[in-house]
N, C-alpha and C positions, 0 to 999 in steps of 0.2 A: 738662441739656441734651439730651443723646443723644436723650431722649425727645421733644424736644421738635422735633429736626433729622427723628426719623421721620414725627413725625406731620404737619410739614410738606411730607414728600418726600409719603407716602401720598396726604394730602388735596390735593394740590395738581392738577387736572382735567388730563388728557395727550387731546391731540390727534390722532385719528389720518385721513389720508384712503385712501377707502374706493372702489375701482373695479369697477364693472361692466360685464361683455358682455353681447351678443347680447340688445343692445335693442329690446323691440317698444312698442305704444301703451299695452299692459296695466301693462308693467313699469314704463314711464314716466310714467302716470299715479298707481303706488302708489307708487313716490321722489318723485314730485312731491310728493303728500299729504304724506308721513312730511319730507322735507327739504328742501321748498320752494326758498326762497332760495338755501341751499347746493348745491343739484344744479347739475352744469353738464354739459350734453351738447351738444360742437360737433359742428357738422355736416360731412360730408364735402363735400354740395354747396352753398355759400353761397346760391346762384341757381337757386329751384325754378319755374319756369313752372306758370299757373296750369290752365291743358288737363290737365297731368299728375295735377291730384287734384280740380278745379273742375267741375261738370258742371252747367250752364243750362238747365231745363226752361220752356220757353216754349208757353201756350198763346194763341192769339190770339184776338179778339173771334170769338163763332159767327157772326156775319154775315159776317165774313172768308174763313170754310170753307164756307160756306151754297152752294148754288145760287145764291143771288143774286148773286154775285159772276162765275157763270161764263157763258162765252160764248153758249150753251144760250139761257139766260135774257134775257139780254140782247138777244139778236135776237130772242125771242118778243115781245118788247115793242115792239120799229122800227116803227112805220109809216111805209110812203111819205108820205103825207099829213100828215104828223105839223105839219109848218107851216102848216096853214089851220086848228086848232084856238087858242082865242083861251089864252093865257097864262095861266090859271087852271085850265087844262082838263089832267091828269095824261098825260093821251093826247100830249101837245105836248112833254113834257121827259121821261117816262117813260124811255127806252131811256138817253136822256144821264146822267141821273141815276143808275141804275145804272153804268152805263159807268163813271163819275166814282166810284162807290165802290167798284169793281173796282180803279180806277188808285189811291187811295187806299191802298185793305187793300198791295196790292201794292207800294205805295213804303214803306210803313210796314214790313211785311216782311222787303224788302231791306234797307232801313236797319237793323233790327233786326240780322239777324245781322251786318252790319258792324260792327255795335258789341260781336257776341258775338264774333267774330274779335279784337279790342281787348282784349277780357276775357283771350282766351285767350291771345294775346303778353303779357299783363300777367307780369312775377317774384315769385315773395315770396321777398324778400332778408331771409336769419337766417344769422347766425351760430352761433347757439344753436337745438336744437330746441325749437317751440315747443307750448304747449299746444294742444288739442284749443277750447279757448274765444278761445286769442288767434288761432288761427288764422283761426275763424268770425270772428271783430270786424274782423280787416284785410282779408280776402274781402269783406265784406258791406262796409264802410267804401269800397273800391273800385269796389265793382260801383256803390253808391248814387252816387256821384259820374258815373261814365258812363253810369248810368240817368238820372239828372237830364240830362245832357247833352242826351241821347236825349229827353225830353219837352220840351226846348225846341228842338232842331234842328228837327223835322219840322213842329209848328206854326209855325216863324217862317215855312220857308220857304210854306209854305200861304197866312199873313196876307202876305206879299209879293205874290203872285199877286194877294189879293184889292187891295190897294192900286196896284198895275200896271195892273187893271183897269178899277176906280173910275178913277182917275186921267187915264187916257188915254180914258174914255171909249169905251170899247170896244161898238160890238154886236153882239149875240149873234144868233146864227144860230138860236136857238129863239124868238126875239120877245119876249125878256121885258123889256129895257130899251125898245127901239123894233121898228119894223116900217117894211120897204121900202115906198115908195109907187112903184106903177108905173104910168105915165099915158102914153097912147097918142095925142095929138096934133097934126094938119099933116103926117102920114106920118114922124113920129118918136116914139121914148118917151124920155119924161123920168124918172128913176129920184131917189128923193129918201126923206128918212129922216124918219119920223115919231115924236116920243115916244108912249111905250105912256101911256095913260091909265087910272087905275085906280081905284075905290071912286067918287071922285065928281072933277070937273072941274077940282078945286084939287088934286089930287096926281098929280104927275111923278115918274119916276124920275130925275129932272134935280136935282130939288130936294128929294128926301123919300129918306127910308130904308123901304122897305116890304117887307113881309113876309106872304104871303095864303094862306091853307089852299087845298089844290089837290081838284080833285073832278073829276067827269065834266057838260060843259053842254051843252046844247041848241042852245047859237049857234055861230058861228064867224066866221073872215073872211071876208069874200065881196068879189067882184070886181063891179062896178058904174061901168057908165060908161068902160069903160078904168081903173079904178080900183083895186086891192085893197088891200082895208083891214079894219077891223073898223066896223060899222056903229057912229058914234056916235050915230048918230041915239036907239038905247036909251037911258032914264033909264038912269046906273050902277047904281042898285039892282036894276035887271031884268037886271042881268047875273048877278046873285049868285040871283035868283029864279028863275035858268033853268036852275040845277042838278039835276043827276038824280040823283048817288051823291056822297059825300065819299071820301077817300084819308087814313084816319087817321094822323097822323105825317109827311104831303111836304107844304111848303108851296114857293111859287113868290115870289121877289124880282126885283128888276132884273137882277140878275146870278145866273145861274144856280148859282154856287160857294159867293155868300151864302146860296141858298136849302136848296143841300144842308145845309150846314153847320149851318142851323138844326133842319132836318128830326130827329125822332126815329125814326122807321123803325116807327111802331107795328104800321103796317097787316099788317106782317110777320110780329108775335105773333097773329096775329087770325085765328081761320077764318075768319070772316064775311066779311071784307076781301078774303080769300082770293076767295071766291067772286064777289066784284067784280069781280076782276080775271080772272077768267075772262071774264066777260060782255064786257068791251069790250077784252080782247086775245086773240082767237078763236085765234091759233097757239099762247096756251099751253096749248089743250087736242089740241094736236097733240103736244106732248110727254110723252115716258113718265115723268111725276114721279111720286110720290109723294106729295101735297099736304099732306097727314096728317104724312107725317116731316117734311116743311121746314118749318112753323111751327118759329118759332125759341123759346127757350126766354125765360121771361119777366124771367129778372135783369137783363136790360140795356134791357127796356122803359122810355119816356118818359127816357133817354137819349141828347141829342143827338150828332149826329156829332161835332160841334165838340169837347166833353166827351172824347168815344171819340178821336177824332183827341190831342187834348192827353194823354192817355195812350198813342197811337202803336197804340190797338185793342189794347193788349195786356188781357186776360182776365185771366192768372192767370202769376207769374214766380214761379220755384222753382230754389233756389238747394242742389245737393246737396255735399257736402264728404266726400272721400273719405280721411278721417285719417288711414289706415292708407299709402292708397299716400303721400300726404305724407310720412311717416315713413320711407315706403322710400324714398324719392325723397331726403328729408334725408340717408340711412345716416350716422346716428352710430354709428360704433365703439363707444364706451366712455363712460359716464356716470361721473363722478366727484362724491361729496358727503364732508364731515369731517365727524367726530364726536368729542366729548366724551366721555371717562369721568370721572365721577365715582364715587371710593371710595366705598361703602356704607357708614353710620356705626356698625352692628353689625359688620360686616363688619373696619372699623378696630378696634372696642374687642377681640373676638377676636384680630386679627393681637396688639394691641400686651399681651393678657394672654397670648398664647402666646412675645413677644419676652419678657416679663415672667418667666415659666418656666423658658423656655430659657436667658436670662440668669445669672437664681438659680441653675442647673445649671450652668451654665457656671464660675461666678463659684467656686461649692462647689468643685468639680473644682481651678481652679486653686489656688484658696488649699488645698485640701488637699495638692496633689501642691507646692506652696510649703513647706508646713510638713514635708512629707516630708524634702524635699532639705535644709531649713534642719535638720533634727534630725540628719539623716546629717551632713553636714558639720560638725555640732558635736560629735555622735559621733566622727569621724574625728581633730579636730582634741583630743580628749580624751586619745585614743590615741598620737598621736603625742606628746605633751605628756609623756605616763607612760612612753614611750620615752627620754625624751630623760634624763629624771629618774634611772632607774637605771644607766644607762650614767656 
């Protein structure tokens, strides 16, 4: 029974609480990999702002950071007599299209950084110090939600403008959906609006959704008998037979915004198209621009403005998490974990043998001592009895 008691005591697992201080990211990773769920590292600061340890690095679509959104470029494309050109002529809308591009890029950029401020203001709530993977997962989830809202917010505003323009039948100053008729008769002027006719006489902006390629044409609006108009005496097909050059990736439609959203801007990726622009916009030759360096990289070629807008003109969005800074902000003073000590079997056998040997020696000593004491007591009793007999 004694040995059973000893065996049960020795073999029973013993639990100990271990405390570790001076926590670093490397030490935490080591402890977590070894002790997992047993590890507890309470944060001194429960709420950590994202701006303290998260950096968002965003690069815009190259077209938004190029010369093509600059005031210098837009002014060089401006022609005082632009309204004299027909709706299919790039000269009629070029300056306005790039002005719209600059506005969309600027609006997208402002909206992006408003959302970055929202991200920076978010708080990572943690009672316990989180692992790097856990922090990465939580941060990515938060940013994905905000980015999703951003990609809905900007296109929805532009879509609202499209609907408002179409439903109210606004007249564009660029003569795309219709043009003004100015008549002088009987000593007075009469102003009217004439729907633009495109391709053939059966297509009107009032009834059709039209998208046509832009180019440079040798025909224009004319003034005849007190009326300013496009000469419909031309056969519709003759309008397009008078094209001198095309502008790749640019379109016209009944409404300038619709046309621009459908455009792919391919001309800006093509050196030969650049030369065409220089021929028809003399002011471009007076700018000190390196045209070779201005050509855009081909990665975004054939991508419509509408698709770029759906991504808020974002080319790349990188998230950098400074985990060491997060640990510093969390500021765990200690980490604790429990370990269970189990006695080694060979050690137990050795211990039992040692106890057995020691017990034998102890019992021998006790037995010898008892025998000696008993002998002495018996001998003393014999002497006392003899003394009584002699008396």
